[in-house]
N, C-alpha and C positions, 0 to 999 in steps of 0.2 A: 542323432537322438531322436528318440519317439517320444511324444507326448504320452501321457497317461490320462485318458479321461473317464476309465472306466471304474464303477465305485458298485458297490454292491445293494440290490435292489431290496427293500425289508421295509416294514412296516416300521415308520417315523415316528416315534415319542417326543412329544412337546409339551412345553409350558407356553401358555396363552396368558396376558394381564392386557385387562381394558384401560385405555387412555382415556378414553372419551367416550359419553354415548349420547347423542343427539336427535333429533325430530327424524332426520335424513339419513343419518348414518351412525355408526359405531366403528371405533376405531381400536387397534391394540397393537400388542407387539408379540409376537408371536417366536420363540428359539428350541432351536433344536440342533444337536452334535453332529457338527458337520460330516457327510460321509466321506469326504476325501481322507484319505489313510494318512499324508504327513502335513496338515497345518502348522504355519507355523503359530508359536508362541504367542495367545492374545488371539487368534483370529479362529481357534478350533468352534465357534457356536456360532450357527447362521440366527440372523435376526433378519425376521421382514417385520415391516410395517404393514400392517393391512387394514383397508378402509370398505367396508363392507357395507351395503345399502340396507337399509331399514324393510324394504319391502323385498322380493325376490330377486335376486341379478339379473339382467339379459344379457350381460357378458363378461370377460375376466381380462383384465391386464396386469402386467407384469412390468412395471418400469426397473430400468438399470441405469444406475448414473452414473457420473463423470469422476475424474481422477476428482483427490480431497472431500471436502466438506460442504464446501460456499454452495453449491448447489443442491444439496438436499432438503436445504428449507422450501426452495420453491417446490421442489417435487413433490414433496410432502402436502404441501397446497391445494397443489394439480391433482393430485391424486384425491386427495377429500373432496375437491370438486367435481370428477369424474363420477367417485363414489356417491354421491348424491343425485346422480342422474341414472343411476341403477347399473355401473358397472363395478364390480369386486377389481378393486385396486391393490396390489401389492409391491411396495418398495423392498426392494433386496439390498441391503446393505452387504458390498462386496468386500471377501478378504482386505485386509489391508489398511480398511478406512474406516473413518469415522468411530465407532465403537469398537470396530475389528481393527483399527489399526495393532500389530504385532510390536511387542515388547522391543524399547530403544529403536524404533522407528517412528516415521514421519507419514501422515496417512497420505498414501497412494504414491509414495517416491517408487514406492517395492517393482509395480509394472512396467518399469522401464530401468531395470538396474544393470548395471554394467557386467555384471556376471548373469550369464543365461543359465544355469542350472538356477539360481535363485529369482531370475524374472519366471522359466517357465511354471516353478511351483506357484506363484500368484496364477498365472493364468489356466494351469490345470484347476486349481483348487476354486476359483471362479466359475469355469463353465461347469465344476462335479456342483456346484453350491446349487446355480441357475439351472443344472438341468433336475436335482432331487426336487427343488421349490417347487416344479412343475407337478412330481413327483406326489409332492405333499400335497399340493392344490388338488389334484385328483382324487388322493385318498378321503379328503375331507369332501370331496361332488361342491367344489366351488372352482374348478375350471373348467369353464364352457366349450364346445364347439366354436363358438362366439369369441374367439377371444383374439387379445393383439399382444405383442413385446414392443415396448419401447422403449429406445436405447439412445442414451445421449455421452454425445463422444466415447469415452474408453466403454461406455456400456455401450453403445452399438457396435463398437466391435465385436464385443462379445454376441451379442445380438447375431450378426450375418454369423459367427464360428456357430453355434448352436442350431442355426438354422438348418446346418449339413451332419446336425449331430443327432437331429429328431424329429417327427411327424408331426409333434402337437402341437405344432403355432400354425394358425392360420392365416396371420398377417405381421407383419412388422414396418411398423417406423423408425426409420432412422434420423437421429438429428443432429446436426452439425459432425458428421463421421466420416472420416477418412482410411485411407489403407498406406501401405508401405511404411511400413515400420523404423526401414534404415533411413528413410527421408524425416519421418516426426523425429526421431532420436537426434540428428545432423542440422535440422533447419528449422521445428517448434521452439519458441520462444519459451514456451512453457520448460523444456529440458535442457535448459543450461543448464543445470547441476550435472549432469550424465557428460556435457562436452567439456564442462572441467575436469572430471576422473579421467574423462580419456584424455586429456595434454598432462595428467599425472604420467600415464602410462598404462591405466587400467582398460580393460575391455580389449583387449589385445586378442582372446582367444577368436578365433569365427570372425575376423577384422574389425571389429567394430568401432575401433579408436584411429580404420584407416579407412574414411570417407569413400575414394577414391574406388580402391580394393573393392570394398562393401559393396558398392553400387554397383561396380561391374559384374559380381559373382551374382547376385542376388537377382540383375534383371537378366542375365543366361539363364539361372536355375527358375524363374519365374516363367520362362517360356516353354522350359522343361514340362510345368507341372500344369500349360494350356493342353496339351496332349495326355494329359493321365484322362482317366477313366471314374475315378472315385476318389474318394477321401480315403479311403486305406491306403491306395497304392501311394496316396502322398504321405502318409505317415512312414512307409517304409523306405522312399525313396530315400538316395544317397544327393541330397539339395542341402543347403545351408536352414540351418535348427529353424531361424526365425520365421522360413515360410510354413512349418507347422503349425503355426498359430498366428497368421498371415490372413486379414479379410478379402485381398486379392487374391489369395490363392483359394481360398475357401469358396467365392463369389462364383469361380468357374463351375464351381457344380449347383449353383442354385438360379439359374436363371428363369426355372419354372416354377419359383416362390415367388409369394406375393410381399413385395417391398414398394415403400413409398419414403422420399428421401425430403428432409428439408434442408436447404444449407443456406447459411450465413452470408451476404456479401459481404459485411467487411469481417469476415472471421480472420484475425490473423496468427490464431493458434495451431490452425492447421492449416500446411501449403496446400495451395488450390491445385495443383496436382495430385496432392493423396485423394482429395474428394474427388476432382473428376475420374481420377483411374478406380476409384470404386464403381463410380455409376457407370460408367462405361462396363467393368468387367460381371455387374450385375444384370449387363442388358441394361441398361438405361432404362431404368424401370419409372415411373411417374417421380417429377421432380418438382418441390416449389423454390422459389428462392426468395427471401426475406431480407429488406434494408435492417438486418442489425449486424453486432458480432455475436463470438463467441459464444461471451458470458452475458452481452445486454440482451439476451432476447427472455432472459429469465422471467424480467419482472411481468410480461405477456404471455405467462403460463396460462392464462385465461384462453386467450385463443388459440393457442396450439389443443389444451382440453377442448373446446369445443371441433377441432377439427380431426380429433379423436374419435370425438360419438359419432360427427357426421364418417368419420371411414367403417366404423361397427355399426351403423345405420340404429341411429342410436337418437332419438329425441333431445331438446335441449333439456337442460338442468331445471330440474324441480323449485329448485329455488334461485333468486337473484343472488348476488356475491356483489359486494360494495367494493369496487376498483378505484387506483387510485389514477388509473387512466381513463378515457372516457372510452366506452365500447366499441364506440363506432369504431374509432379509430383502429382500439383490437380486430377487429373483423376486416378494417381494408388490410390489414396485413399479408392475408392468406387467398385474397383475391387472384 
């Protein structure tokens, strides 16, 4: 099974509607038809929530969210805060989530479907939409050399993949991200629904429902990947199909790229070995550990936003925001 991340690079026709216009930024929703050739019904339209500084931007950022919808309201807020500091910030709604949930499905569920063909469709669709969003931002002259991709959880996994497929990304910040899809299937509390399906006999294809067999085959094939010379060799190789969308495998070709990782000390959603293995496979990039959980960091997005501005070489925000937590506490987190 070979993933299809190819698409026709064309001038993108789009619609744009403003949500609000303030003193420091303008926010809008931008939509265009996905360039992926076989999107699921209900997820055909790419949706970007764009936060644009009033003055000339000094950088560009794409934010890739996690599974489901709860994290989005926090990321919208963070994007507006960063835009007020002069960074054009675009939150891409991934297919199968939020307003792009497929008909008769649940937001985020299909990224870990027990049917690999269905699962692969969503991963392919997401990669095409992310890469074409960068094309669109370049088309509109708002993707700058000073750019950053911020990926949270699932969005972080995609952030790793797109770095192997594009030379347009300057640096990447991974927030609570891991690899090893079989372990995530079998050990993450978030994916109980998949394990229920396994217990009903689903997922027999490629040993998904056989934990020990799956782990053994995956470990063997991952060793093969470590001796490969490029991403095209991986796509053509006779290895477990999940490795062709596996961050641990893609990381093998990315050690020259600029990554920063933020790990949550009390993260229970992703096994610690998944997070550690990705860090190792990426060549042990700069990593910060914060005393929060997988989701409980979200109210502290102000501190993460300030750290992003630091990574991008920008000044502090032009206007202060009223926060429920003391700013001093937030700044302490990332020391």
